[in-house]
N, C-alpha and C positions, 0 to 999 in steps of 0.2 A: 581361326583368324589370328594373324600375328598382330603385334602391338602397333606397328606402323600402319597397317591396313585399318585397324580400329580407329586410329587417330584421323586418318584421311577421310574415312567414310562417316565419321560422327557428324550429325547434323542436329540443329535445334528443330525438333518436330513438335508442333503444337496440335496437330491432328492425331490424337491417340484414340484407340477404340476402348470399349468398356470392359474388356477382358481383365479380370484381376491379375495382379502381379503377386506371385507367391512370396510370403514373408521371408522365407529362406533365401530367395533370390535377391530381395532388397538388402538383406543382411550381408550377402556376398558382395554387393556393390559398396556397402558401407565399410567392409573390410578393405576393399581397394582404396577407399577414401582415407582411412587412417594410416595408410602406408605412404602418404604424401610427405614431402620434405617439410621440416618445420624448424623454427629458430631454436638453437641450443638443444636440439634433440628433444624438444618438448612436444606436447600434444595440445595446442592452443585452440582446439575446436571441440564442440559438442554437437551431436546430431540428434534431432527429434523426429521420430517416425510418427506422422500424423495419421493414425489408423481409424479413429472414431469419427462418426459424422458430427458429433457434438463439438469436438475440438476444432474441426475444420470450419464449422459454422461460426463458432466464436471468433476464430482467427479472421475469417472473411469479413465479418461484421466490424471487428475492431480496426482492421486495416482499411476497410471501406470508409469508416467514420473519419479516420485520420486523413485519408486521401481527399475526402469530400471537403474538409476544411481547407486544404491546400488549393484545391481546384476553385473553390468559391473565392478565395483570396486572389487567385489569378484571373478572375472574371470569366471563367468558363460557364457556358450556358447550362441551365438545369437539364436540358435534353441531352447534351453531350456528357454531362456528369453521370446521368442515369445510365447511359450506354456504357461508359467506361467502367462504372462500378458493377454493373450486371455482368460484363465480361470477366472482370477480375474475380467476382464471387464464383462464377461458373468454373473458372480455371482451378480455383482452390478446392471447391466442394466436389468436383467431378473427376479429379485426377485419379487414375488407377492406383498410383502410389505417390506419396508426397513426403519429402524430406525437408526439414528446416535445418539450416546450418547456422551455428552461432560461434562467436569467438569468446574465449575466456582468457584471463590474464595469467593463468597457471603456468609457472615456469619462466615467464617473461621477466627480464631484468628491470629493476627500479632505478632509473637514472635520476640524478638531482636536477637536471635541466630539461626544459621543454623540447629542445631540438632532438635529443636522444630518446626521450619518451615517445615522441611522434614516430621516430624511425623504428623503434622497437615494436610499436603497434602496427606500423606498416608491414613489418616482417610477418606478423600474425595474419594480416589481411592477405598478403601474397600467398601465405601457406594455405589459407582456406580456399583461395582460388585454385591452387593445385589440387586440393582434396576434391573440390567440386568437379574439376576436369576429370579426375580419376573416376568419379562416379559416372559421368556421362560417357567417357570412353569405354569403361567396363560395361555400361548398359548397352552400348552399340554392339560390343562383342557378343553380348547375350541375346541379340536380336530385338532389343528394346529401343524405343525412341525416348528422348528426354528434352527438356528445355529449362532454362534458368529464369527464375522470377526474382528480380532485384528489389522489389517493392519493400520487403522488410527493412532494408537499409534506411528508409525514409520515416519509419515509425517503430523503432526498436522497443520503446516503452510500451506501446499498444500491444505489440506481439507478446512481450514478456507477460503482461497482465492477462491477456486473453488465454494464454496457455499455462498460467501459474508457474512460470519458469523461475529458477533461482536468480537472485539479483545480479549475479556475475555473468549471466548469459546475455551476450549482445547479438541480437539477430542480424544476420547478414544477407541470406538469400534462401529461397525455396527452390527445390528441383522437383519438377513433375516428371513422372516416369510411367511409361506404358508401352503397349505394343502398337506399332504404327498403324494408322487407319488408311494410309495410302502411301504412294511413292513421293519422296521429296522432289522439289524442283531442282534442276541442275544447279550446281554451285558455280558462281563466277570464279574464274581463276584469279588468284591474288597477283598483284603487280609487285613482284619481288624487288625489282629495280627501285621502286618508290619506297618500299618498306624496309629495305636493308641498306645500311650505310657502312662503308668500310673506312676505318680510321688507321 
């Protein structure tokens, strides 16, 4: 499969079967991740391979507790909260392979003003997005499905505490990876005329 085909065929697949993904294959995907472009030729990301049932359970519970507080403040019903948290816990605990992506400030420039500090951090955020895309495109090229879980962005402290991560790790996203359990639905063709502007 060539790179263009891997990009076009990549889909977010939440229906994954229970066949384990070999650790060597996950590491191969992470090698693709760390080849992503980054500001100032740095490596502003760290990846955590969540292999143990205990770490996944702690993460699911910590993120669930944080999300519950947000949902209760939003006035969501107890029934709806229970359904949402159950699905979230199932996604984390049953993923054949699960990777947590974090940002670190290593190599980022320290500007004296807030405007440039924010821009510097945004470069790291853009870079981790590239790294995550590399993982998912490479997964597709290997016959795997994947999907992005952005929930860690909303509770980075809870994630850090649950996994006993270094204080400089700022959780950004999880990627669930596995062999597809079925065929994806056809993708709607993007409206390029709406999405692309010529100046």
